[in-house]
C-alpha positions, 0 to 999 in steps of 0.5 A, spaced: 599 300 558 594 304 554 596 302 547 593 295 548 591 291 542 586 287 545 579 289 546 578 291 553 585 291 554 586 298 556 586 301 563 579 303 565 577 310 565 577 314 572 570 312 575 565 318 576 564 320 583 557 318 583 559 311 580 564 310 586 560 313 591 555 307 589 560 302 589 563 304 596 556 304 599 554 297 597 561 295 599 560 298 606 552 296 606 555 289 605 560 289 611 555 292 616 550 286 614 555 281 614 558 283 621 550 283 624 549 276 621 556 274 625 553 277 631 547 274 630 550 267 629 554 268 635 549 270 640 543 265 637 545 259 633 552 256 636 548 251 640 551 246 644 555 243 639 561 248 639 566 243 636 562 244 630 559 250 630 565 254 632 569 252 627 564 254 622 563 261 625 570 262 624 570 260 617 564 265 616 569 270 620 574 269 615 570 270 609 568 277 612 575 279 614 577 277 607 571 282 604 573 287 608 580 287 606 578 287 599 574 293 600 579 297 603 584 295 598 579 297 592 576 303 595 578 307 590 582 305 583 583 312 580 589 312 577 595 317 579 597 322 574 600 319 568 606 322 565 606 324 557 609 319 553 617 319 552 620 320 545 627 321 548 630 320 554 637 321 557 636 314 561 640 308 559 635 303 558 636 296 556 631 290 555 632 284 558 629 277 555 631 271 559 630 264 555 632 257 556 629 252 551 623 256 548 623 255 540 624 260 535 617 261 534 616 263 541 622 267 542 623 271 535 617 275 535 619 277 543 626 279 541 623 283 534 618 287 538 623 289 543 628 291 538 623 295 535 621 299 541 622 307 542 626 311 544 633 309 543 635 303 548 639 296 547 636 289 547 639 283 550 637 276 549 640 272 556 640 265 553 642 260 559 641 254 553 647 257 550 644 255 543 648 258 536 641 259 533 639 264 538 645 268 538 644 268 530 637 270 531 639 276 536 644 279 532 640 279 526 635 283 529 640 288 532 640 285 539 645 283 544 647 276 545 649 274 552 650 267 556 653 265 562 657 258 564 653 256 569 645 256 570 644 257 577 638 260 580 634 260 573 631 266 570 633 270 577 640 268 576 641 270 569 638 277 570 643 278 576 649 276 571 647 281 566 646 286 571 653 285 573 655 286 566 651 292 564 651 299 566 644 301 565 639 306 569 633 302 567 632 295 565 625 293 562 624 285 563 620 281 558 619 273 559 621 269 552 613 269 550 611 276 552 611 281 546 611 288 548 606 293 545 609 299 541 608 304 547 611 299 552 617 304 554 615 310 551 609 310 556 613 307 562 620 311 562 616 318 564 614 315 571 622 315 573 622 322 573 620 321 580 626 319 584 621 315 589 619 310 583 623 304 583 618 299 578 613 300 573 609 294 572 604 294 566 598 289 565 598 283 560 593 280 555 593 273 552 593 273 544 591 265 544 584 267 546 582 259 545 586 258 551 582 255 557 582 261 561 578 265 555 574 259 554 568 262 558 568 268 553 565 263 548 559 261 553 552 264 552 553 269 558 559 272 555 556 272 548 551 276 551 556 280 555 561 280 550 564 287 552 567 284 558 572 278 556 573 274 562 580 272 565 584 273 571 589 277 569 584 283 567 582 282 575 589 283 577 592 288 573 586 292 572 583 292 579 588 289 584 594 292 582 591 299 581 588 298 588 595 296 591 598 302 588 594 307 592 598 305 598 604 304 594 604 297 595 604 295 587 609 289 586 613 287 580 610 281 577 617 279 574 615 280 567 613 286 562 615 291 567 621 297 567 625 297 574 630 302 576 637 299 576 639 303 583 633 300 586 635 293 585 642 295 587 640 297 594 636 290 595 642 286 593 642 285 585 649 284 582 653 290 582 657 292 575 663 288 575 666 289 568 664 291 561 659 287 556 662 281 553 658 277 548 
């Protein structure tokens, strides 16, 4: 999403033709050099101790194949055309928040941010913990409270149960500790004007920057390169997922995504059985 609250959290700007060409040339040169090296290794260095040298050569081959697949996947990261933000929609939209035992200080900001999203939608708190205070909190914030007598299949079972009770066109799924930014729905719903789109996955960032994964930001190197904070989520959501999207292979990560309900029905999600009862 574009309205990230974190420096460097927005999606990268499209690459210039010169920059993309340079990166592709370096990737191609690396593959050519790696293949030449493996050829030389196979022809001149394996020697007589094949039981040791051949496995080592195969490990190097594995690394080169991985490099080739990585280069192929990330060959062009330019984004597809981005639809304009949606101010109103005819789609029936629901935000689903599955929870089990998260404390109030975690769950409250997630539900509050979800209720405040535009455009018009309904927010549903799916509580497998059957906690009275969660019902009171949800209702006080303007969200619906839902629970179920059994707790089978954990989060997936909770979402499936809700899908069987709701009549919606699009569901946005958030984990209990994922606070949606203001543009979460306005910037994702426009994609569903294309009937081929089943899921729109958005990136995520950490707000607890003192975590282990962000510890390198405090090292001397990252103080020097402060403009590019490191975390694995950035690599996945800003590079790997866009690369997969180029091949229509990006996937739903289970949270901070919007999903077309009819697509879920086609792969076996619970059909709608009855009206909502809270």
